[in-house]
N, CA, C and O atoms as a GROMACS GRO file, in nm:
protein
  440
    1UNK      N    1   8.576   3.440  10.310
    1UNK     CA    2   8.681   3.468  10.214
    1UNK      C    3   8.644   3.413  10.076
    1UNK      O    4   8.678   3.473   9.974
    2UNK      N    5   8.576   3.299  10.073
    2UNK     CA    6   8.537   3.238   9.946
    2UNK      C    7   8.448   3.331   9.863
    2UNK      O    8   8.472   3.346   9.743
    3UNK      N    9   8.346   3.395   9.924
    3UNK     CA   10   8.263   3.486   9.843
    3UNK      C   11   8.343   3.602   9.785
    3UNK      O   12   8.321   3.641   9.670
    4UNK      N   13   8.434   3.657   9.862
    4UNK     CA   14   8.514   3.770   9.814
    4UNK      C   15   8.605   3.725   9.699
    4UNK      O   16   8.621   3.799   9.601
    5UNK      N   17   8.663   3.608   9.709
    5UNK     CA   18   8.747   3.555   9.602
    5UNK      C   19   8.663   3.529   9.477
    5UNK      O   20   8.706   3.559   9.366
    6UNK      N   21   8.543   3.474   9.496
    6UNK     CA   22   8.454   3.449   9.384
    6UNK      C   23   8.413   3.577   9.315
    6UNK      O   24   8.408   3.584   9.192
    7UNK      N   25   8.382   3.680   9.394
    7UNK     CA   26   8.345   3.809   9.338
    7UNK      C   27   8.461   3.868   9.259
    7UNK      O   28   8.442   3.916   9.147
    8UNK      N   29   8.581   3.865   9.315
    8UNK     CA   30   8.700   3.917   9.246
    8UNK      C   31   8.727   3.840   9.117
    8UNK      O   32   8.756   3.900   9.014
    9UNK      N   33   8.718   3.707   9.123
    9UNK     CA   34   8.741   3.626   9.003
    9UNK      C   35   8.636   3.656   8.896
    9UNK      O   36   8.669   3.662   8.778
   10UNK      N   37   8.512   3.675   8.937
   10UNK     CA   38   8.407   3.708   8.842
   10UNK      C   39   8.427   3.842   8.776
   10UNK      O   40   8.405   3.857   8.656
   11UNK      N   41   8.468   3.941   8.854
   11UNK     CA   42   8.494   4.074   8.798
   11UNK      C   43   8.610   4.069   8.700
   11UNK      O   44   8.603   4.126   8.591
   12UNK      N   45   8.717   4.000   8.736
   12UNK     CA   46   8.832   3.989   8.647
   12UNK      C   47   8.794   3.915   8.519
   12UNK      O   48   8.832   3.957   8.410
   13UNK      N   49   8.721   3.804   8.532
   13UNK     CA   50   8.678   3.729   8.414
   13UNK      C   51   8.589   3.815   8.324
   13UNK      O   52   8.601   3.810   8.202
   14UNK      N   53   8.501   3.892   8.385
   14UNK     CA   54   8.414   3.980   8.307
   14UNK      C   55   8.488   4.087   8.233
   14UNK      O   56   8.450   4.126   8.123
   15UNK      N   57   8.596   4.136   8.292
   15UNK     CA   58   8.675   4.239   8.226
   15UNK      C   59   8.764   4.183   8.114
   15UNK      O   60   8.788   4.250   8.014
   16UNK      N   61   8.811   4.060   8.132
   16UNK     CA   62   8.904   4.002   8.036
   16UNK      C   63   8.835   3.930   7.920
   16UNK      O   64   8.889   3.926   7.809
   17UNK      N   65   8.718   3.873   7.944
   17UNK     CA   66   8.649   3.796   7.840
   17UNK      C   67   8.546   3.881   7.769
   17UNK      O   68   8.480   3.965   7.830
   18UNK      N   69   8.532   3.859   7.641
   18UNK     CA   70   8.431   3.930   7.563
   18UNK      C   71   8.308   3.841   7.554
   18UNK      O   72   8.297   3.756   7.465
   19UNK      N   73   8.216   3.861   7.645
   19UNK     CA   74   8.097   3.778   7.653
   19UNK      C   75   7.979   3.856   7.597
   19UNK      O   76   7.955   3.971   7.634
   20UNK      N   77   7.906   3.793   7.506
   20UNK     CA   78   7.785   3.857   7.454
   20UNK      C   79   7.664   3.779   7.505
   20UNK      O   80   7.661   3.656   7.502
   21UNK      N   81   7.567   3.852   7.552
   21UNK     CA   82   7.446   3.793   7.607
   21UNK      C   83   7.340   3.794   7.498
   21UNK      O   84   7.318   3.898   7.436
   22UNK      N   85   7.274   3.681   7.474
   22UNK     CA   86   7.168   3.680   7.374
   22UNK      C   87   7.061   3.784   7.406
   22UNK      O   88   7.032   3.811   7.523
   23UNK      N   89   7.003   3.841   7.303
   23UNK     CA   90   6.905   3.948   7.318
   23UNK      C   91   6.788   3.906   7.406
   23UNK      O   92   6.736   3.988   7.482
   24UNK      N   93   6.745   3.782   7.397
   24UNK     CA   94   6.630   3.735   7.475
   24UNK      C   95   6.660   3.731   7.625
   24UNK      O   96   6.569   3.741   7.707
   25UNK      N   97   6.787   3.716   7.661
   25UNK     CA   98   6.824   3.707   7.802
   25UNK      C   99   6.867   3.840   7.864
   25UNK      O  100   6.885   3.849   7.985
   26UNK      N  101   6.884   3.942   7.782
   26UNK     CA  102   6.933   4.070   7.833
   26UNK      C  103   6.846   4.134   7.940
   26UNK      O  104   6.902   4.196   8.030
   27UNK      N  105   6.714   4.122   7.938
   27UNK     CA  106   6.635   4.182   8.047
   27UNK      C  107   6.659   4.115   8.183
   27UNK      O  108   6.635   4.175   8.287
   28UNK      N  109   6.707   3.990   8.181
   28UNK     CA  110   6.725   3.916   8.305
   28UNK      C  111   6.864   3.934   8.365
   28UNK      O  112   6.883   3.907   8.484
   29UNK      N  113   6.959   3.978   8.286
   29UNK     CA  114   7.098   3.989   8.333
   29UNK      C  115   7.115   4.085   8.451
   29UNK      O  116   7.179   4.047   8.549
   30UNK      N  117   7.061   4.207   8.446
   30UNK     CA  118   7.079   4.296   8.561
   30UNK      C  119   7.018   4.240   8.689
   30UNK      O  120   7.074   4.255   8.797
   31UNK      N  121   6.903   4.175   8.676
   31UNK     CA  122   6.836   4.116   8.791
   31UNK      C  123   6.921   4.003   8.847
   31UNK      O  124   6.938   3.991   8.968
   32UNK      N  125   6.975   3.919   8.758
   32UNK     CA  126   7.059   3.808   8.803
   32UNK      C  127   7.185   3.858   8.872
   32UNK      O  128   7.229   3.799   8.970
   33UNK      N  129   7.242   3.965   8.822
   33UNK     CA  130   7.364   4.020   8.884
   33UNK      C  131   7.334   4.074   9.023
   33UNK      O  132   7.410   4.050   9.116
   34UNK      N  133   7.225   4.147   9.037
   34UNK     CA  134   7.189   4.200   9.168
   34UNK      C  135   7.157   4.086   9.265
   34UNK      O  136   7.195   4.093   9.382
   35UNK      N  137   7.088   3.982   9.218
   35UNK     CA  138   7.058   3.867   9.304
   35UNK      C  139   7.187   3.796   9.346
   35UNK      O  140   7.200   3.753   9.460
   36UNK      N  141   7.281   3.783   9.253
   36UNK     CA  142   7.409   3.720   9.286
   36UNK      C  143   7.487   3.805   9.386
   36UNK      O  144   7.548   3.751   9.479
   37UNK      N  145   7.485   3.937   9.369
   37UNK     CA  146   7.554   4.025   9.465
   37UNK      C  147   7.493   4.015   9.604
   37UNK      O  148   7.564   4.022   9.704
   38UNK      N  149   7.361   3.997   9.610
   38UNK     CA  150   7.296   3.978   9.739
   38UNK      C  151   7.352   3.855   9.809
   38UNK      O  152   7.383   3.859   9.928
   39UNK      N  153   7.364   3.745   9.734
   39UNK     CA  154   7.419   3.623   9.793
   39UNK      C  155   7.565   3.640   9.833
   39UNK      O  156   7.607   3.591   9.938
   40UNK      N  157   7.642   3.710   9.751
   40UNK     CA  158   7.785   3.730   9.781
   40UNK      C  159   7.802   3.813   9.908
   40UNK      O  160   7.880   3.776   9.996
   41UNK      N  161   7.729   3.924   9.919
   41UNK     CA  162   7.744   4.006  10.039
   41UNK      C  163   7.689   3.934  10.163
   41UNK      O  164   7.740   3.952  10.273
   42UNK      N  165   7.585   3.853  10.144
   42UNK     CA  166   7.536   3.770  10.254
   42UNK      C  167   7.642   3.670  10.297
   42UNK      O  168   7.657   3.643  10.417
   43UNK      N  169   7.715   3.613  10.200
   43UNK     CA  170   7.823   3.520  10.232
   43UNK      C  171   7.938   3.588  10.305
   43UNK      O  172   7.994   3.531  10.398
   44UNK      N  173   7.973   3.708  10.262
   44UNK     CA  174   8.080   3.783  10.330
   44UNK      C  175   8.038   3.813  10.474
   44UNK      O  176   8.118   3.800  10.567
   45UNK      N  177   7.914   3.854  10.492
   45UNK     CA  178   7.863   3.881  10.627
   45UNK      C  179   7.869   3.754  10.712
   45UNK      O  180   7.908   3.760  10.829
   46UNK      N  181   7.830   3.641  10.655
   46UNK     CA  182   7.833   3.514  10.729
   46UNK      C  183   7.975   3.475  10.768
   46UNK      O  184   7.997   3.423  10.877
   47UNK      N  185   8.071   3.500  10.678
   47UNK     CA  186   8.211   3.470  10.710
   47UNK      C  187   8.256   3.555  10.828
   47UNK      O  188   8.322   3.506  10.920
   48UNK      N  189   8.220   3.681  10.826
   48UNK     CA  190   8.262   3.771  10.934
   48UNK      C  191   8.196   3.736  11.066
   48UNK      O  192   8.253   3.760  11.172
   49UNK      N  193   8.076   3.678  11.060
   49UNK     CA  194   8.006   3.638  11.182
   49UNK      C  195   8.045   3.497  11.226
   49UNK      O  196   8.003   3.451  11.332
   50UNK      N  197   8.125   3.429  11.144
   50UNK     CA  198   8.171   3.294  11.178
   50UNK      C  199   8.067   3.186  11.156
   50UNK      O  200   8.077   3.079  11.215
   51UNK      N  201   7.966   3.211  11.072
   51UNK     CA  202   7.861   3.113  11.049
   51UNK      C  203   7.852   3.072  10.903
   51UNK      O  204   7.749   3.019  10.860
   52UNK      N  205   7.956   3.095  10.826
   52UNK     CA  206   7.953   3.065  10.683
   52UNK      C  207   7.949   2.914  10.661
   52UNK      O  208   8.023   2.839  10.724
   53UNK      N  209   7.862   2.872  10.570
   53UNK     CA  210   7.853   2.732  10.527
   53UNK      C  211   7.853   2.733  10.374
   53UNK      O  212   7.766   2.794  10.312
   54UNK      N  213   7.950   2.666  10.314
   54UNK     CA  214   7.962   2.672  10.169
   54UNK      C  215   7.842   2.615  10.096
   54UNK      O  216   7.804   2.666   9.990
   55UNK      N  217   7.779   2.511  10.150
   55UNK     CA  218   7.660   2.455  10.086
   55UNK      C  219   7.545   2.554  10.088
   55UNK      O  220   7.473   2.570   9.989
   56UNK      N  221   7.527   2.621  10.200
   56UNK     CA  222   7.421   2.722  10.211
   56UNK      C  223   7.449   2.836  10.114
   56UNK      O  224   7.356   2.888  10.051
   57UNK      N  225   7.575   2.875  10.101
   57UNK     CA  226   7.610   2.984  10.010
   57UNK      C  227   7.578   2.948   9.866
   57UNK      O  228   7.517   3.028   9.794
   58UNK      N  229   7.617   2.829   9.822
   58UNK     CA  230   7.592   2.788   9.683
   58UNK      C  231   7.442   2.779   9.656
   58UNK      O  232   7.395   2.827   9.553
   59UNK      N  233   7.368   2.718   9.748
   59UNK     CA  234   7.223   2.707   9.730
   59UNK      C  235   7.159   2.845   9.728
   59UNK      O  236   7.071   2.872   9.647
   60UNK      N  237   7.202   2.934   9.817
   60UNK     CA  238   7.150   3.070   9.822
   60UNK      C  239   7.181   3.144   9.693
   60UNK      O  240   7.095   3.213   9.638
   61UNK      N  241   7.303   3.131   9.644
   61UNK     CA  242   7.344   3.199   9.522
   61UNK      C  243   7.258   3.156   9.404
   61UNK      O  244   7.202   3.240   9.334
   62UNK      N  245   7.248   3.026   9.383
   62UNK     CA  246   7.171   2.973   9.269
   62UNK      C  247   7.023   3.005   9.285
   62UNK      O  248   6.958   3.047   9.189
   63UNK      N  249   6.969   2.986   9.405
   63UNK     CA  250   6.826   3.011   9.428
   63UNK      C  251   6.793   3.159   9.408
   63UNK      O  252   6.691   3.191   9.346
   64UNK      N  253   6.876   3.249   9.460
   64UNK     CA  254   6.851   3.393   9.441
   64UNK      C  255   6.843   3.429   9.293
   64UNK      O  256   6.752   3.500   9.251
   65UNK      N  257   6.938   3.381   9.216
   65UNK     CA  258   6.942   3.414   9.074
   65UNK      C  259   6.821   3.355   9.002
   65UNK      O  260   6.756   3.424   8.923
   66UNK      N  261   6.791   3.229   9.028
   66UNK     CA  262   6.679   3.165   8.959
   66UNK      C  263   6.544   3.226   8.998
   66UNK      O  264   6.460   3.249   8.911
   67UNK      N  265   6.524   3.252   9.125
   67UNK     CA  266   6.397   3.309   9.169
   67UNK      C  267   6.379   3.450   9.114
   67UNK      O  268   6.270   3.485   9.070
   68UNK      N  269   6.484   3.530   9.118
   68UNK     CA  270   6.474   3.666   9.065
   68UNK      C  271   6.444   3.663   8.915
   68UNK      O  272   6.360   3.740   8.867
   69UNK      N  273   6.511   3.576   8.841
   69UNK     CA  274   6.485   3.564   8.697
   69UNK      C  275   6.343   3.514   8.671
   69UNK      O  276   6.277   3.559   8.578
   70UNK      N  277   6.297   3.421   8.753
   70UNK     CA  278   6.160   3.368   8.737
   70UNK      C  279   6.056   3.477   8.762
   70UNK      O  280   5.958   3.486   8.689
   71UNK      N  281   6.078   3.559   8.863
   71UNK     CA  282   5.984   3.667   8.891
   71UNK      C  283   5.978   3.764   8.773
   71UNK      O  284   5.870   3.807   8.734
   72UNK      N  285   6.092   3.799   8.718
   72UNK     CA  286   6.094   3.891   8.604
   72UNK      C  287   6.031   3.825   8.481
   72UNK      O  288   5.958   3.891   8.406
   73UNK      N  289   6.057   3.697   8.460
   73UNK     CA  290   5.996   3.625   8.348
   73UNK      C  291   5.844   3.625   8.361
   73UNK      O  292   5.773   3.652   8.265
   74UNK      N  293   5.795   3.594   8.481
   74UNK     CA  294   5.650   3.595   8.502
   74UNK      C  295   5.593   3.735   8.480
   74UNK      O  296   5.484   3.750   8.424
   75UNK      N  297   5.666   3.836   8.525
   75UNK     CA  298   5.622   3.973   8.502
   75UNK      C  299   5.614   4.005   8.354
   75UNK      O  300   5.521   4.073   8.310
   76UNK      N  301   5.711   3.957   8.276
   76UNK     CA  302   5.708   3.977   8.131
   76UNK      C  303   5.586   3.908   8.069
   76UNK      O  304   5.520   3.963   7.981
   77UNK      N  305   5.558   3.788   8.117
   77UNK     CA  306   5.443   3.714   8.064
   77UNK      C  307   5.311   3.783   8.097
   77UNK      O  308   5.216   3.777   8.020
   78UNK      N  309   5.306   3.848   8.213
   78UNK     CA  310   5.184   3.918   8.255
   78UNK      C  311   5.178   4.061   8.204
   78UNK      O  312   5.076   4.128   8.220
   79UNK      N  313   5.286   4.108   8.142
   79UNK     CA  314   5.288   4.244   8.089
   79UNK      C  315   5.328   4.349   8.190
   79UNK      O  316   5.310   4.469   8.166
   80UNK      N  317   5.382   4.307   8.302
   80UNK     CA  318   5.426   4.402   8.406
   80UNK      C  319   5.572   4.377   8.442
   80UNK      O  320   5.612   4.390   8.558
   81UNK      N  321   5.652   4.340   8.342
   81UNK     CA  322   5.792   4.306   8.367
   81UNK      C  323   5.873   4.417   8.428
   81UNK      O  324   5.955   4.393   8.516
   82UNK      N  325   5.851   4.541   8.382
   82UNK     CA  326   5.928   4.654   8.435
   82UNK      C  327   5.898   4.677   8.582
   82UNK      O  328   5.988   4.706   8.662
   83UNK      N  329   5.771   4.666   8.618
   83UNK     CA  330   5.733   4.689   8.758
   83UNK      C  331   5.790   4.580   8.849
   83UNK      O  332   5.839   4.610   8.958
   84UNK      N  333   5.782   4.454   8.806
   84UNK     CA  334   5.839   4.347   8.888
   84UNK      C  335   5.991   4.354   8.892
   84UNK      O  336   6.051   4.322   8.995
   85UNK      N  337   6.053   4.395   8.783
   85UNK     CA  338   6.199   4.413   8.784
   85UNK      C  339   6.238   4.518   8.885
   85UNK      O  340   6.335   4.501   8.960
   86UNK      N  341   6.164   4.627   8.888
   86UNK     CA  342   6.191   4.734   8.985
   86UNK      C  343   6.172   4.683   9.127
   86UNK      O  344   6.253   4.713   9.215
   87UNK      N  345   6.067   4.606   9.149
   87UNK     CA  346   6.042   4.553   9.283
   87UNK      C  347   6.154   4.460   9.328
   87UNK      O  348   6.198   4.466   9.443
   88UNK      N  349   6.200   4.374   9.238
   88UNK     CA  350   6.309   4.282   9.272
   88UNK      C  351   6.436   4.360   9.303
   88UNK      O  352   6.505   4.330   9.399
   89UNK      N  353   6.467   4.461   9.222
   89UNK     CA  354   6.587   4.543   9.245
   89UNK      C  355   6.578   4.614   9.379
   89UNK      O  356   6.677   4.620   9.452
   90UNK      N  357   6.461   4.668   9.413
   90UNK     CA  358   6.446   4.739   9.540
   90UNK      C  359   6.465   4.644   9.657
   90UNK      O  360   6.539   4.674   9.750
   91UNK      N  361   6.399   4.529   9.653
   91UNK     CA  362   6.409   4.433   9.764
   91UNK      C  363   6.553   4.384   9.780
   91UNK      O  364   6.607   4.382   9.891
   92UNK      N  365   6.614   4.343   9.670
   92UNK     CA  366   6.752   4.293   9.679
   92UNK      C  367   6.849   4.405   9.714
   92UNK      O  368   6.947   4.382   9.785
   93UNK      N  369   6.822   4.526   9.666
   93UNK     CA  370   6.906   4.640   9.703
   93UNK      C  371   6.902   4.667   9.852
   93UNK      O  372   7.005   4.695   9.913
   94UNK      N  373   6.784   4.659   9.910
   94UNK     CA  374   6.772   4.677  10.056
   94UNK      C  375   6.851   4.571  10.128
   94UNK      O  376   6.921   4.600  10.226
   95UNK      N  377   6.842   4.444  10.082
   95UNK     CA  378   6.917   4.336  10.145
   95UNK      C  379   7.068   4.358  10.131
   95UNK      O  380   7.143   4.333  10.225
   96UNK      N  381   7.111   4.404  10.014
   96UNK     CA  382   7.254   4.428   9.992
   96UNK      C  383   7.303   4.538  10.087
   96UNK      O  384   7.406   4.522  10.152
   97UNK      N  385   7.230   4.649  10.094
   97UNK     CA  386   7.273   4.758  10.182
   97UNK      C  387   7.269   4.717  10.329
   97UNK      O  388   7.353   4.761  10.407
   98UNK      N  389   7.174   4.633  10.367
   98UNK     CA  390   7.170   4.583  10.505
   98UNK      C  391   7.293   4.498  10.534
   98UNK      O  392   7.356   4.513  10.639
   99UNK      N  393   7.328   4.408  10.441
   99UNK     CA  394   7.448   4.326  10.460
   99UNK      C  395   7.575   4.410  10.462
   99UNK      O  396   7.664   4.385  10.543
  100UNK      N  397   7.584   4.508  10.373
  100UNK     CA  398   7.702   4.595  10.370
  100UNK      C  399   7.713   4.675  10.499
  100UNK      O  400   7.823   4.695  10.551
  101UNK      N  401   7.599   4.720  10.553
  101UNK     CA  402   7.601   4.792  10.680
  101UNK      C  403   7.652   4.702  10.792
  101UNK      O  404   7.729   4.747  10.877
  102UNK      N  405   7.610   4.576  10.793
  102UNK     CA  406   7.658   4.482  10.894
  102UNK      C  407   7.808   4.457  10.879
  102UNK      O  408   7.881   4.450  10.978
  103UNK      N  409   7.852   4.444  10.755
  103UNK     CA  410   7.995   4.424  10.730
  103UNK      C  411   8.073   4.547  10.776
  103UNK      O  412   8.178   4.533  10.839
  104UNK      N  413   8.023   4.666  10.745
  104UNK     CA  414   8.089   4.790  10.786
  104UNK      C  415   8.100   4.798  10.938
  104UNK      O  416   8.204   4.834  10.992
  105UNK      N  417   7.989   4.764  11.007
  105UNK     CA  418   7.992   4.768  11.154
  105UNK      C  419   8.093   4.669  11.210
  105UNK      O  420   8.161   4.697  11.308
  106UNK      N  421   8.103   4.552  11.146
  106UNK     CA  422   8.198   4.449  11.192
  106UNK      C  423   8.342   4.495  11.169
  106UNK      O  424   8.428   4.476  11.255
  107UNK      N  425   8.368   4.554  11.054
  107UNK     CA  426   8.504   4.596  11.019
  107UNK      C  427   8.548   4.718  11.100
  107UNK      O  428   8.659   4.721  11.155
  108UNK      N  429   8.460   4.818  11.107
  108UNK     CA  430   8.498   4.945  11.169
  108UNK      C  431   8.446   4.962  11.310
  108UNK      O  432   8.480   5.059  11.378
  109UNK      N  433   8.363   4.870  11.354
  109UNK     CA  434   8.308   4.881  11.489
  109UNK      C  435   8.214   4.998  11.504
  109UNK      O  436   8.194   5.047  11.616
  110UNK      N  437   8.155   5.044  11.395
  110UNK     CA  438   8.064   5.157  11.402
  110UNK      C  439   7.942   5.136  11.316
  110UNK      O  440   7.855   5.222  11.311
   0.00000   0.00000   0.00000
């Protein structure tokens, strides 16, 4: 329940607040959002399976975002930022869809 509440609070805060991201950080924002969503859906899946641990969730959330941003930063430094960004999005997208499929099976039994 905590991940779902956090996701809802984040969406509401994003809609209500006028936040501007510095130009230098804009390439990392989409990657960070996808990494955070991966952790959130993983947390929802863990709650439904009865194995949720808040410490693991927080560490996973922060680590996912930092590692994804680091990979993109290194890609930028090596001149292959777009390719590594795509790779990170694909890998995290697969994880997100896997978690959503597990959640769907748990909710609907199918």
